[in-house]
Z-matrix of the N, CA and C atoms (Angstrom, degrees):
N
C 1 1.461
C 2 1.528 1 110.70
N 3 1.325 2 117.07 1 -44.18
C 4 1.466 3 120.44 2 -179.89
C 5 1.525 4 111.09 3 -65.88
N 6 1.311 5 117.21 4 -36.21
C 7 1.463 6 120.33 5 178.50
C 8 1.518 7 112.24 6 -68.61
N 9 1.342 8 116.73 7 -18.26
C 10 1.462 9 121.00 8 176.52
C 11 1.525 10 111.77 9 -94.14
N 12 1.356 11 116.76 10 3.65
C 13 1.457 12 120.32 11 175.27
C 14 1.511 13 115.53 12 98.88
N 15 1.341 14 118.29 13 6.67
C 16 1.469 15 120.93 14 179.36
C 17 1.528 16 110.02 15 -58.91
N 18 1.353 17 116.88 16 135.61
C 19 1.466 18 121.20 17 -178.05
C 20 1.521 19 113.14 18 -114.38
N 21 1.317 20 118.58 19 4.56
C 22 1.465 21 121.41 20 176.23
C 23 1.521 22 108.35 21 -142.10
N 24 1.338 23 116.16 22 125.67
C 25 1.460 24 121.75 23 -177.91
C 26 1.520 25 108.79 24 -124.86
N 27 1.343 26 116.69 25 125.95
C 28 1.461 27 120.59 26 176.91
C 29 1.518 28 109.40 27 -96.47
N 30 1.340 29 116.06 28 131.75
C 31 1.457 30 122.17 29 -178.58
C 32 1.523 31 109.32 30 -119.84
N 33 1.341 32 117.20 31 119.02
C 34 1.462 33 122.31 32 176.96
C 35 1.526 34 108.42 33 -85.65
N 36 1.325 35 117.03 34 107.74
C 37 1.465 36 122.06 35 -171.42
C 38 1.529 37 110.99 36 -105.46
N 39 1.345 38 116.18 37 131.16
C 40 1.459 39 122.59 38 -177.82
C 41 1.524 40 110.05 39 -134.55
N 42 1.336 41 115.62 40 159.56
C 43 1.463 42 120.41 41 176.00
C 44 1.525 43 109.92 42 -63.63
N 45 1.335 44 115.65 43 134.60
C 46 1.457 45 120.87 44 178.24
C 47 1.517 46 111.40 45 -117.83
N 48 1.312 47 115.55 46 -179.60
C 49 1.455 48 120.96 47 179.98
C 50 1.526 49 111.37 48 -74.37
N 51 1.317 50 115.24 49 155.74
C 52 1.468 51 122.25 50 175.68
C 53 1.522 52 112.42 51 56.74
N 54 1.331 53 116.50 52 29.76
C 55 1.460 54 120.25 53 175.95
C 56 1.510 55 115.03 54 75.72
N 57 1.337 56 118.09 55 8.81
C 58 1.459 57 121.31 56 -178.39
C 59 1.528 58 110.10 57 -104.72
N 60 1.344 59 118.36 58 115.94
C 61 1.469 60 120.82 59 178.89
C 62 1.524 61 111.50 60 -63.67
N 63 1.337 62 115.11 61 151.55
C 64 1.461 63 121.15 62 -179.27
C 65 1.521 64 109.63 63 -126.22
N 66 1.324 65 115.34 64 164.96
C 67 1.461 66 122.39 65 177.93
C 68 1.518 67 108.78 66 -121.93
N 69 1.334 68 115.55 67 127.00
C 70 1.460 69 121.29 68 173.15
C 71 1.517 70 108.11 69 -167.09
N 72 1.325 71 116.54 70 167.44
C 73 1.459 72 121.22 71 178.39
C 74 1.523 73 107.20 72 -81.10
N 75 1.337 74 116.92 73 108.97
C 76 1.457 75 122.24 74 -172.16
C 77 1.513 76 114.76 75 -53.92
N 78 1.341 77 115.43 76 142.72
C 79 1.465 78 123.96 77 175.69
C 80 1.531 79 112.20 78 62.66
N 81 1.319 80 116.78 79 27.84
C 82 1.462 81 121.49 80 175.83
C 83 1.524 82 108.14 81 -129.69
N 84 1.330 83 116.45 82 178.51
C 85 1.460 84 121.56 83 -179.71
C 86 1.525 85 112.52 84 -92.86
N 87 1.334 86 117.52 85 14.30
C 88 1.460 87 119.66 86 179.03
C 89 1.527 88 110.51 87 -65.43
N 90 1.316 89 116.23 88 151.22
C 91 1.462 90 121.39 89 -178.27
C 92 1.526 91 111.02 90 -68.48
N 93 1.328 92 116.28 91 147.13
C 94 1.457 93 122.00 92 177.80
C 95 1.526 94 109.26 93 -94.81
N 96 1.331 95 115.28 94 128.62
C 97 1.464 96 121.56 95 -178.28
C 98 1.522 97 108.32 96 -118.34
N 99 1.311 98 117.31 97 137.74
C 100 1.456 99 120.66 98 178.90
C 101 1.525 100 110.65 99 -60.59
N 102 1.326 101 116.10 100 135.12
C 103 1.463 102 121.78 101 179.73
C 104 1.526 103 110.93 102 -56.21
N 105 1.321 104 116.88 103 -43.37
C 106 1.465 105 119.95 104 -176.84
C 107 1.529 106 111.62 105 -65.34
N 108 1.341 107 117.46 106 -32.16
C 109 1.466 108 120.12 107 177.93
C 110 1.526 109 110.86 108 -68.97
N 111 1.336 110 116.16 109 -37.73
C 112 1.467 111 120.04 110 178.53
C 113 1.528 112 110.36 111 -66.26
N 114 1.334 113 116.89 112 -43.44
C 115 1.464 114 120.31 113 179.13
C 116 1.526 115 110.52 114 -63.01
N 117 1.329 116 116.66 115 -38.23
C 118 1.466 117 120.45 116 177.70
C 119 1.530 118 110.50 117 -63.25
N 120 1.329 119 116.69 118 -40.42
C 121 1.464 120 120.80 119 179.07
C 122 1.522 121 110.95 120 -67.72
N 123 1.339 122 116.49 121 -40.11
C 124 1.467 123 120.15 122 177.53
C 125 1.522 124 110.23 123 -61.48
N 126 1.323 125 116.72 124 -42.14
C 127 1.465 126 120.11 125 177.83
C 128 1.525 127 111.08 126 -58.35
N 129 1.325 128 115.86 127 -39.25
C 130 1.461 129 120.59 128 -176.06
C 131 1.527 130 112.64 129 -71.34
N 132 1.351 131 116.96 130 -35.47
C 133 1.463 132 119.54 131 -171.01
C 134 1.531 133 114.84 132 -114.78
N 135 1.334 134 118.74 133 -3.79
C 136 1.469 135 120.92 134 -172.66
C 137 1.522 136 113.27 135 -55.68
N 138 1.323 137 117.19 136 -37.97
C 139 1.464 138 119.69 137 -172.46
C 140 1.522 139 113.23 138 -119.36
N 141 1.324 140 116.02 139 24.20
C 142 1.460 141 119.72 140 175.92
C 143 1.526 142 111.22 141 -68.37
N 144 1.342 143 116.74 142 -40.67
C 145 1.462 144 120.93 143 -174.91
C 146 1.519 145 112.99 144 -98.89
N 147 1.330 146 117.52 145 -21.90
C 148 1.464 147 120.48 146 -175.96
C 149 1.524 148 109.85 147 -153.15
N 150 1.343 149 117.81 148 143.74
C 151 1.465 150 120.72 149 178.56
C 152 1.527 151 112.95 150 -87.12
N 153 1.336 152 117.15 151 -2.13
C 154 1.460 153 119.79 152 -173.80
C 155 1.531 154 112.16 153 -81.17
N 156 1.344 155 117.13 154 158.90
C 157 1.475 156 121.31 155 -173.02
C 158 1.524 157 113.59 156 -58.19
N 159 1.320 158 115.18 157 149.07
C 160 1.459 159 123.10 158 174.86
C 161 1.528 160 108.26 159 -111.68
N 162 1.325 161 116.98 160 130.07
C 163 1.465 162 121.67 161 176.04
C 164 1.524 163 108.37 162 -96.55
N 165 1.332 164 116.53 163 124.25
C 166 1.459 165 121.56 164 174.56
C 167 1.518 166 107.81 165 -99.48
N 168 1.312 167 116.46 166 107.94
C 169 1.460 168 121.98 167 -179.75
C 170 1.525 169 108.36 168 -94.42
N 171 1.326 170 116.56 169 111.40
C 172 1.457 171 121.35 170 -174.76
C 173 1.526 172 110.58 171 -96.64
N 174 1.327 173 116.22 172 114.39
C 175 1.461 174 120.72 173 171.94
C 176 1.526 175 106.00 174 -86.50
N 177 1.318 176 115.48 175 97.13
C 178 1.457 177 121.67 176 -165.12
C 179 1.529 178 112.44 177 -93.45
N 180 1.347 179 116.37 178 117.65
C 181 1.462 180 122.50 179 175.72
C 182 1.531 181 110.66 180 -119.06
N 183 1.326 182 117.19 181 14.10
C 184 1.465 183 121.59 182 -173.94
C 185 1.524 184 111.94 183 -88.06
N 186 1.336 185 115.37 184 155.24
C 187 1.459 186 119.76 185 173.74
C 188 1.531 187 109.58 186 -73.99
N 189 1.335 188 116.21 187 173.92
C 190 1.461 189 120.66 188 -175.03
C 191 1.523 190 111.64 189 -60.08
N 192 1.339 191 116.46 190 -41.98
C 193 1.461 192 119.88 191 -177.53
C 194 1.527 193 111.76 192 -61.05
N 195 1.331 194 116.28 193 -43.47
C 196 1.463 195 118.27 194 -178.24
C 197 1.529 196 111.96 195 -78.86
N 198 1.330 197 117.49 196 -21.33
C 199 1.461 198 119.41 197 171.32
C 200 1.525 199 110.18 198 -64.96
N 201 1.329 200 115.97 199 -38.90
C 202 1.468 201 120.37 200 176.87
C 203 1.526 202 109.92 201 -61.85
N 204 1.334 203 116.50 202 -41.73
C 205 1.466 204 120.97 203 178.25
C 206 1.528 205 110.33 204 -62.52
N 207 1.337 206 116.72 205 -41.03
C 208 1.465 207 120.37 206 178.39
C 209 1.522 208 110.99 207 -59.19
N 210 1.336 209 116.32 208 -46.73
C 211 1.468 210 120.53 209 -179.99
C 212 1.524 211 110.84 210 -62.39
N 213 1.333 212 116.70 211 -40.30
C 214 1.467 213 120.39 212 179.39
C 215 1.524 214 111.32 213 -63.67
N 216 1.327 215 116.41 214 -43.14
C 217 1.467 216 119.92 215 179.58
C 218 1.529 217 110.83 216 -63.24
N 219 1.320 218 116.89 217 -42.21
C 220 1.459 219 119.50 218 -177.97
C 221 1.521 220 110.86 219 -65.10
N 222 1.329 221 116.59 220 -40.88
C 223 1.465 222 119.85 221 179.63
C 224 1.521 223 111.59 222 -68.16
N 225 1.337 224 116.84 223 -44.57
C 226 1.464 225 120.05 224 -175.11
C 227 1.529 226 112.20 225 -73.94
N 228 1.332 227 117.62 226 -36.46
C 229 1.468 228 120.83 227 -176.78
C 230 1.526 229 111.57 228 -82.25
N 231 1.330 230 116.76 229 -46.20
C 232 1.463 231 119.90 230 -175.44
C 233 1.520 232 112.75 231 -83.23
N 234 1.326 233 117.31 232 -29.16
C 235 1.461 234 120.40 233 176.67
C 236 1.514 235 113.09 234 56.24
N 237 1.340 236 116.29 235 -127.54
C 238 1.464 237 121.87 236 -177.50
C 239 1.524 238 113.11 237 -69.71
N 240 1.332 239 117.36 238 -11.84
C 241 1.463 240 119.78 239 178.08
C 242 1.526 241 111.24 240 -72.32
N 243 1.332 242 117.17 241 -20.17
C 244 1.460 243 121.88 242 -176.35
C 245 1.523 244 110.52 243 -85.49
N 246 1.316 245 116.15 244 126.48
C 247 1.458 246 121.29 245 178.29
C 248 1.525 247 108.57 246 -80.78
N 249 1.333 248 117.32 247 110.94
C 250 1.464 249 121.97 248 -175.30
C 251 1.523 250 112.96 249 -113.58
N 252 1.317 251 118.07 250 0.24
C 253 1.463 252 121.80 251 175.66
C 254 1.521 253 108.09 252 -152.47
N 255 1.323 254 116.64 253 161.36
C 256 1.459 255 119.32 254 179.32
C 257 1.521 256 109.94 255 -62.84
N 258 1.317 257 115.78 256 151.32
C 259 1.464 258 120.67 257 -174.03
C 260 1.516 259 112.28 258 -62.41
N 261 1.344 260 117.07 259 -38.29
C 262 1.465 261 119.87 260 -178.94
C 263 1.526 262 112.86 261 -99.59
N 264 1.355 263 117.02 262 3.64
C 265 1.453 264 120.39 263 178.55
C 266 1.514 265 114.75 264 78.64
N 267 1.332 266 117.91 265 5.32
C 268 1.460 267 122.09 266 -178.34
C 269 1.527 268 110.20 267 -111.96
N 270 1.339 269 115.90 268 162.10
C 271 1.460 270 120.33 269 176.79
C 272 1.524 271 109.04 270 -63.33
N 273 1.341 272 118.27 271 129.76
C 274 1.466 273 120.35 272 -175.28
C 275 1.524 274 112.36 273 -71.68
N 276 1.315 275 115.86 274 138.98
C 277 1.467 276 122.13 275 173.33
C 278 1.519 277 111.02 276 -114.32
N 279 1.327 278 116.90 277 -12.10
C 280 1.458 279 122.59 278 173.71
C 281 1.522 280 107.93 279 -162.41
N 282 1.322 281 116.39 280 172.40
C 283 1.455 282 119.95 281 179.74
C 284 1.525 283 110.22 282 -74.26
N 285 1.331 284 117.24 283 137.18
C 286 1.469 285 119.47 284 176.78
C 287 1.520 286 110.72 285 -73.27
N 288 1.310 287 116.08 286 163.64
C 289 1.456 288 120.72 287 175.80
C 290 1.523 289 109.75 288 -64.69
N 291 1.343 290 118.50 289 140.15
C 292 1.471 291 120.26 290 175.85
C 293 1.521 292 112.73 291 -56.14
N 294 1.336 293 116.97 292 -26.09
C 295 1.459 294 120.35 293 179.17
C 296 1.524 295 111.72 294 -61.16
N 297 1.338 296 116.66 295 -32.63
C 298 1.460 297 120.07 296 -176.12
C 299 1.517 298 112.79 297 -80.88
N 300 1.338 299 117.54 298 -9.25
C 301 1.459 300 119.90 299 -177.86
C 302 1.508 301 113.35 300 -122.11
N 303 1.324 302 117.45 301 27.93
C 304 1.459 303 120.39 302 -179.70
C 305 1.528 304 110.85 303 -58.49
N 306 1.339 305 114.74 304 144.29
C 307 1.468 306 122.91 305 179.65
C 308 1.524 307 110.53 306 56.96
N 309 1.323 308 116.69 307 45.65
C 310 1.457 309 121.64 308 176.57
C 311 1.521 310 109.49 309 -136.32
N 312 1.337 311 115.83 310 151.85
C 313 1.451 312 122.00 311 173.55
C 314 1.516 313 108.34 312 -117.18
N 315 1.327 314 116.55 313 129.78
C 316 1.455 315 121.12 314 175.15
C 317 1.520 316 108.11 315 -104.00
N 318 1.327 317 117.50 316 147.45
C 319 1.455 318 119.80 317 -178.69
C 320 1.511 319 110.62 318 -138.67
N 321 1.346 320 116.30 319 169.84
C 322 1.455 321 119.43 320 -175.58
C 323 1.526 322 111.35 321 -133.76
N 324 1.354 323 117.82 322 59.03
C 325 1.454 324 122.84 323 178.23
C 326 1.521 325 109.72 324 -123.46
N 327 1.348 326 116.25 325 119.93
C 328 1.457 327 123.37 326 171.29
C 329 1.522 328 112.30 327 51.55
N 330 1.353 329 116.85 328 -131.44
C 331 1.459 330 120.98 329 -173.71
C 332 1.517 331 112.98 330 -75.79
N 333 1.335 332 118.19 331 -2.32
C 334 1.458 333 120.31 332 177.96
C 335 1.523 334 111.91 333 -91.16
N 336 1.331 335 116.99 334 3.19
C 337 1.462 336 120.20 335 178.25
C 338 1.525 337 109.39 336 -65.19
N 339 1.337 338 116.85 337 128.55
C 340 1.455 339 120.56 338 -179.99
C 341 1.525 340 110.49 339 -120.06
N 342 1.327 341 117.07 340 -65.15
C 343 1.456 342 120.29 341 -174.60
C 344 1.527 343 114.11 342 -110.94
N 345 1.322 344 118.57 343 -16.22
C 346 1.464 345 120.77 344 -175.33
C 347 1.521 346 110.57 345 -127.71
N 348 1.325 347 116.02 346 139.40
C 349 1.464 348 120.64 347 175.95
C 350 1.519 349 108.85 348 -139.29
N 351 1.331 350 115.80 349 131.04
C 352 1.455 351 120.94 350 -178.93
C 353 1.526 352 110.25 351 -82.37
N 354 1.332 353 116.73 352 131.84
C 355 1.463 354 121.87 353 178.82
C 356 1.523 355 108.99 354 -132.81
N 357 1.333 356 115.48 355 157.94
C 358 1.461 357 120.68 356 178.25
C 359 1.526 358 109.92 357 -69.69
N 360 1.325 359 116.20 358 138.43
C 361 1.462 360 121.12 359 -179.91
C 362 1.525 361 109.29 360 -86.51
N 363 1.337 362 116.38 361 116.41
C 364 1.465 363 122.05 362 -177.52
C 365 1.522 364 113.19 363 -106.53
N 366 1.309 365 116.81 364 12.81
C 367 1.458 366 119.87 365 -179.56
C 368 1.517 367 111.26 366 117.24
N 369 1.325 368 116.25 367 156.52
C 370 1.458 369 120.66 368 -175.68
C 371 1.526 370 112.55 369 -70.11
N 372 1.316 371 116.75 370 -34.10
C 373 1.464 372 118.70 371 178.86
C 374 1.522 373 110.76 372 -66.09
N 375 1.335 374 116.25 373 -42.50
C 376 1.457 375 120.54 374 177.65
C 377 1.528 376 110.80 375 -63.45
N 378 1.337 377 116.54 376 -42.49
C 379 1.461 378 120.41 377 -179.91
C 380 1.525 379 111.71 378 -64.18
N 381 1.332 380 116.69 379 -38.42
C 382 1.463 381 120.51 380 -178.06
C 383 1.519 382 112.16 381 -65.17
N 384 1.336 383 117.18 382 -31.54
C 385 1.459 384 120.38 383 -175.13
C 386 1.529 385 113.48 384 -99.27
N 387 1.343 386 117.78 385 -26.20
C 388 1.460 387 119.73 386 -171.61
C 389 1.528 388 114.52 387 -118.60
N 390 1.329 389 117.74 388 -28.43
C 391 1.459 390 119.54 389 -172.92
C 392 1.523 391 110.62 390 -75.29
N 393 1.334 392 116.28 391 135.35
C 394 1.458 393 121.48 392 -179.68
C 395 1.523 394 109.87 393 -97.16
N 396 1.322 395 116.50 394 171.57
C 397 1.460 396 121.03 395 -166.74
C 398 1.521 397 114.22 396 -62.33
N 399 1.344 398 118.47 397 -28.79
C 400 1.460 399 120.13 398 -174.63
C 401 1.530 400 113.19 399 -92.71
N 402 1.326 401 118.35 400 0.58
C 403 1.459 402 121.32 401 -179.89
C 404 1.527 403 110.22 402 -91.00
N 405 1.336 404 115.69 403 136.78
C 406 1.457 405 121.03 404 -179.28
C 407 1.524 406 109.59 405 -132.50
N 408 1.334 407 116.32 406 149.53
C 409 1.461 408 121.49 407 -176.45
C 410 1.519 409 109.99 408 -131.81
N 411 1.339 410 115.01 409 153.33
C 412 1.459 411 121.31 410 174.61
C 413 1.516 412 109.02 411 -102.11
N 414 1.333 413 115.97 412 151.48
C 415 1.456 414 121.47 413 179.78
C 416 1.520 415 110.34 414 -106.29
N 417 1.309 416 115.56 415 152.82
C 418 1.460 417 121.67 416 -179.97
C 419 1.523 418 110.28 417 -70.55
N 420 1.335 419 115.89 418 139.26
C 421 1.455 420 121.19 419 175.63
C 422 1.524 421 108.87 420 -99.60
N 423 1.329 422 116.78 421 126.24
C 424 1.461 423 121.17 422 174.23
C 425 1.520 424 108.97 423 -95.84
N 426 1.338 425 116.26 424 129.26
C 427 1.455 426 120.47 425 -177.81
C 428 1.522 427 110.14 426 -122.68
N 429 1.330 428 115.34 427 140.70
C 430 1.452 429 121.65 428 176.06
C 431 1.520 430 107.77 429 -127.32
N 432 1.325 431 115.88 430 124.06
C 433 1.459 432 120.72 431 -178.02
C 434 1.521 433 110.04 432 -120.71
N 435 1.319 434 115.99 433 144.13
C 436 1.454 435 120.53 434 176.79
C 437 1.520 436 109.59 435 -149.03
N 438 1.341 437 115.53 436 134.75
C 439 1.456 438 121.07 437 177.95
C 440 1.518 439 110.24 438 -96.88
N 441 1.318 440 115.75 439 148.00
C 442 1.459 441 120.56 440 170.26
C 443 1.517 442 108.15 441 -122.23
N 444 1.306 443 116.66 442 138.27
C 445 1.461 444 121.44 443 -179.01
C 446 1.525 445 111.98 444 -87.26
N 447 1.311 446 116.60 445 -6.02
C 448 1.457 447 119.68 446 -177.62
C 449 1.519 448 110.69 447 -75.98
N 450 1.315 449 115.83 448 144.91
C 451 1.458 450 121.63 449 175.62
C 452 1.520 451 109.03 450 -112.27
N 453 1.299 452 116.22 451 177.73
C 454 1.453 453 119.58 452 -179.77
C 455 1.516 454 111.00 453 102.77
N 456 1.326 455 115.42 454 -169.81
C 457 1.457 456 120.81 455 -173.65
C 458 1.524 457 113.27 456 -91.81
N 459 1.333 458 118.45 457 -8.24
C 460 1.461 459 120.61 458 -177.07
C 461 1.530 460 111.29 459 -133.34
N 462 1.335 461 117.92 460 66.44
C 463 1.473 462 119.70 461 178.20
C 464 1.523 463 110.94 462 -67.98
N 465 1.345 464 116.10 463 152.82
C 466 1.461 465 121.55 464 179.68
C 467 1.521 466 109.26 465 -126.53
N 468 1.343 467 116.19 466 134.41
C 469 1.458 468 121.16 467 178.94
C 470 1.531 469 111.44 468 -100.31
N 471 1.329 470 116.97 469 -45.06
C 472 1.469 471 121.51 470 -178.14
C 473 1.527 472 111.50 471 51.86
N 474 1.318 473 116.06 472 46.62
C 475 1.457 474 122.37 473 -179.29
C 476 1.525 475 110.12 474 -119.49
N 477 1.330 476 115.39 475 152.64
C 478 1.461 477 121.38 476 177.10
C 479 1.523 478 109.61 477 -112.66
N 480 1.319 479 116.81 478 127.64
C 481 1.459 480 122.68 479 176.22
C 482 1.523 481 108.11 480 -113.26
N 483 1.324 482 116.07 481 129.53
C 484 1.455 483 120.71 482 -178.39
C 485 1.520 484 109.02 483 -129.14
N 486 1.330 485 117.14 484 132.33
C 487 1.457 486 120.63 485 179.01
C 488 1.522 487 109.96 486 -150.17
N 489 1.334 488 115.16 487 156.14
C 490 1.463 489 121.88 488 179.72
C 491 1.524 490 109.99 489 -91.56
N 492 1.310 491 116.54 490 138.95
C 493 1.463 492 122.50 491 178.34
C 494 1.521 493 108.05 492 -117.75
N 495 1.328 494 116.30 493 114.23
C 496 1.465 495 120.55 494 -176.09
C 497 1.525 496 112.34 495 -78.67
N 498 1.327 497 116.03 496 -41.99
C 499 1.470 498 120.29 497 -177.47
C 500 1.526 499 108.59 498 -129.26
N 501 1.312 500 118.35 499 85.47
C 502 1.469 501 120.86 500 -175.98
C 503 1.523 502 113.39 501 -59.57
N 504 1.339 503 117.09 502 -27.13
C 505 1.466 504 119.79 503 -179.33
C 506 1.525 505 112.26 504 -64.40
N 507 1.345 506 117.40 505 -24.73
C 508 1.462 507 121.38 506 -177.53
C 509 1.523 508 113.18 507 -107.92
N 510 1.329 509 117.45 508 -9.21
C 511 1.463 510 121.19 509 -171.84
C 512 1.525 511 112.11 510 -79.91
N 513 1.332 512 114.59 511 145.01
C 514 1.457 513 122.62 512 173.32
C 515 1.521 514 108.56 513 -119.74
N 516 1.318 515 116.83 514 145.08
C 517 1.461 516 122.49 515 176.61
C 518 1.524 517 107.61 516 -116.03
N 519 1.337 518 115.44 517 126.16
C 520 1.462 519 119.85 518 -178.74
C 521 1.521 520 110.37 519 -118.56
N 522 1.318 521 115.86 520 126.31
C 523 1.455 522 122.67 521 173.28
C 524 1.530 523 107.26 522 -102.31
N 525 1.332 524 117.16 523 124.39
C 526 1.461 525 120.13 524 179.84
C 527 1.522 526 110.06 525 -135.53
N 528 1.324 527 116.17 526 136.64
C 529 1.461 528 122.65 527 179.39
C 530 1.521 529 108.39 528 -118.01
N 531 1.348 530 115.47 529 131.08
C 532 1.456 531 121.57 530 177.70
C 533 1.523 532 109.90 531 -129.12
N 534 1.317 533 115.19 532 154.02
C 535 1.461 534 121.49 533 173.70
C 536 1.524 535 107.12 534 -92.53
N 537 1.332 536 116.77 535 110.97
C 538 1.464 537 121.36 536 -174.89
C 539 1.527 538 111.41 537 -67.39
N 540 1.340 539 114.71 538 134.88
C 541 1.460 540 121.34 539 177.90
C 542 1.519 541 107.83 540 -131.66
N 543 1.319 542 117.31 541 120.26
C 544 1.462 543 121.51 542 -174.93
C 545 1.520 544 112.45 543 -69.00
N 546 1.319 545 118.31 544 -32.71
C 547 1.464 546 121.22 545 -171.96
C 548 1.521 547 114.27 546 -101.59
N 549 1.324 548 118.23 547 -8.27
C 550 1.462 549 119.80 548 -178.86
C 551 1.525 550 109.40 549 -149.73
N 552 1.303 551 115.80 550 -174.15
C 553 1.452 552 121.37 551 -178.18
C 554 1.526 553 111.08 552 -64.39
N 555 1.333 554 116.78 553 139.09
C 556 1.460 555 120.85 554 178.26
C 557 1.526 556 110.67 555 -62.48
N 558 1.328 557 116.01 556 145.47
C 559 1.462 558 121.06 557 178.95
C 560 1.526 559 110.01 558 -87.86
N 561 1.317 560 116.13 559 129.92
C 562 1.462 561 121.74 560 177.94
C 563 1.526 562 109.58 561 -72.56
N 564 1.335 563 116.40 562 133.39
C 565 1.463 564 121.02 563 177.00
C 566 1.527 565 110.74 564 -107.38
N 567 1.324 566 116.78 565 -52.93
C 568 1.456 567 119.39 566 -179.58
C 569 1.514 568 111.08 567 -173.33
N 570 1.332 569 116.12 568 164.83
C 571 1.463 570 120.61 569 179.61
C 572 1.522 571 109.97 570 -154.34
N 573 1.325 572 114.81 571 160.80
C 574 1.460 573 120.18 572 171.87
C 575 1.524 574 107.85 573 -149.81
N 576 1.330 575 116.64 574 132.00
C 577 1.457 576 122.62 575 -178.88
C 578 1.520 577 109.19 576 -121.64
N 579 1.332 578 115.76 577 135.81
C 580 1.457 579 119.63 578 -179.64
C 581 1.527 580 109.99 579 -144.31
N 582 1.339 581 117.80 580 155.23
C 583 1.466 582 120.21 581 173.51
C 584 1.524 583 110.18 582 -62.38
N 585 1.318 584 116.23 583 142.48
C 586 1.466 585 120.09 584 -179.73
C 587 1.525 586 111.20 585 -55.64
N 588 1.331 587 116.82 586 -40.23
C 589 1.462 588 120.50 587 -177.49
C 590 1.526 589 113.25 588 -69.84
N 591 1.337 590 116.92 589 -8.75
C 592 1.464 591 120.06 590 177.35
C 593 1.524 592 112.39 591 -90.27
N 594 1.338 593 117.22 592 -7.21
C 595 1.463 594 120.46 593 178.49
C 596 1.529 595 110.51 594 -65.34
N 597 1.315 596 115.95 595 137.09
C 598 1.458 597 122.04 596 176.28
C 599 1.527 598 109.20 597 -107.81
N 600 1.317 599 116.41 598 140.26
C 601 1.456 600 120.78 599 -178.43
C 602 1.526 601 111.44 600 -71.15
N 603 1.338 602 114.24 601 154.60
C 604 1.454 603 119.85 602 176.24
C 605 1.515 604 112.74 603 96.99
N 606 1.327 605 116.40 604 -163.93
C 607 1.462 606 122.16 605 -179.39
C 608 1.526 607 109.45 606 -80.56
N 609 1.335 608 115.20 607 129.07
C 610 1.459 609 120.27 608 -174.61
C 611 1.527 610 111.01 609 -137.46
N 612 1.325 611 115.57 610 150.53
C 613 1.459 612 122.51 611 175.37
C 614 1.528 613 107.97 612 -101.07
N 615 1.338 614 116.85 613 121.23
C 616 1.459 615 122.00 614 178.77
C 617 1.522 616 108.37 615 -102.35
N 618 1.315 617 117.49 616 109.05
C 619 1.462 618 121.53 617 -179.21
C 620 1.527 619 109.46 618 -82.93
N 621 1.317 620 116.44 619 123.31
C 622 1.458 621 121.76 620 -174.41
C 623 1.524 622 111.89 621 -83.43
N 624 1.345 623 113.80 622 153.36
C 625 1.457 624 121.75 623 178.60
C 626 1.522 625 109.93 624 -116.65
N 627 1.313 626 116.25 625 158.43
C 628 1.461 627 121.37 626 176.51
C 629 1.524 628 109.88 627 -77.23
N 630 1.342 629 116.67 628 177.01
C 631 1.464 630 120.88 629 178.02
C 632 1.523 631 111.62 630 -61.41
N 633 1.323 632 117.03 631 -26.84
C 634 1.463 633 121.38 632 179.58
C 635 1.519 634 113.05 633 -90.95
N 636 1.340 635 116.38 634 4.39
C 637 1.453 636 119.99 635 178.19
C 638 1.512 637 114.92 636 85.91
N 639 1.339 638 117.41 637 11.75
C 640 1.463 639 120.77 638 179.96
C 641 1.536 640 110.42 639 -88.97
N 642 1.310 641 115.47 640 147.06
C 643 1.463 642 121.46 641 -178.93
C 644 1.524 643 110.77 642 -67.04
N 645 1.349 644 115.96 643 135.00
C 646 1.464 645 121.88 644 175.24
C 647 1.528 646 107.52 645 -104.01
N 648 1.308 647 118.45 646 102.96
C 649 1.470 648 121.04 647 -171.00
C 650 1.519 649 114.65 648 -61.14
N 651 1.331 650 118.71 649 -26.13
C 652 1.467 651 119.81 650 -175.46
C 653 1.524 652 112.89 651 -106.01
N 654 1.336 653 118.16 652 10.59
C 655 1.465 654 120.62 653 -175.50
C 656 1.524 655 110.49 654 -123.12
N 657 1.335 656 116.35 655 121.76
C 658 1.459 657 120.94 656 178.03
C 659 1.523 658 109.32 657 -156.18
N 660 1.329 659 115.62 658 162.53
C 661 1.457 660 122.77 659 175.84
C 662 1.525 661 108.90 660 -116.86
N 663 1.318 662 115.92 661 140.80
C 664 1.462 663 121.39 662 175.62
C 665 1.525 664 107.01 663 -106.66
N 666 1.330 665 117.41 664 114.33
C 667 1.461 666 121.68 665 -172.78
C 668 1.525 667 110.56 666 -128.64
N 669 1.326 668 114.24 667 162.40
C 670 1.462 669 120.89 668 173.74
C 671 1.520 670 107.75 669 -119.76
N 672 1.324 671 117.43 670 122.54
C 673 1.460 672 122.85 671 -174.40
C 674 1.522 673 109.88 672 -107.54
N 675 1.338 674 115.64 673 130.09
C 676 1.464 675 121.92 674 174.80
C 677 1.523 676 108.32 675 -132.08
N 678 1.324 677 117.23 676 135.97
C 679 1.465 678 122.76 677 177.12
C 680 1.521 679 108.03 678 -125.30
N 681 1.321 680 116.18 679 120.06
C 682 1.466 681 120.76 680 -177.92
C 683 1.520 682 110.74 681 -92.94
């Protein structure tokens, strides 16, 4: 993602063994990666594609002790790359220009919060009247899963998925296919993500991409799209 120019990375942080926090998608079978290893990787690749600031959005589920460890790792690994005070030394009244923060990482953990703070999303009306410029919120992800018992190169689901979209301008729709494995982690086959407003009605061919975003010439989904 960083090599493609991404400037905001969300990290789901959880308590790990031996006092070391880990990152993984909670309550799923995704692999657990040490927090310090992820920060080291971010340091290595954050500015390969762009010199502009990277925001690390921490979805924090750790206890106080491991939060302290997280802060220590970020300070020791990122060093001067970590933005720990406002650029002009004054209380912020708006976001600074990206030009003024080149080759810097901003974060939102405890006393190191500078420009961004995560808050609970209470609705768009509440945000419009009460939320200030430095507050940011995450949105709920709706997931629909279905297994097919068919094998071969052309499995068929013949299933209907229906969900409500509150803000279509911000919504993304992701199609993902996995090879189900009862005893271990499912194998990723392909995926495609698009803005909700880019969906076209009727029967459509969804061409799947690899984990690295490369086109898979022999993998696609045939779907029927309806918007009420």
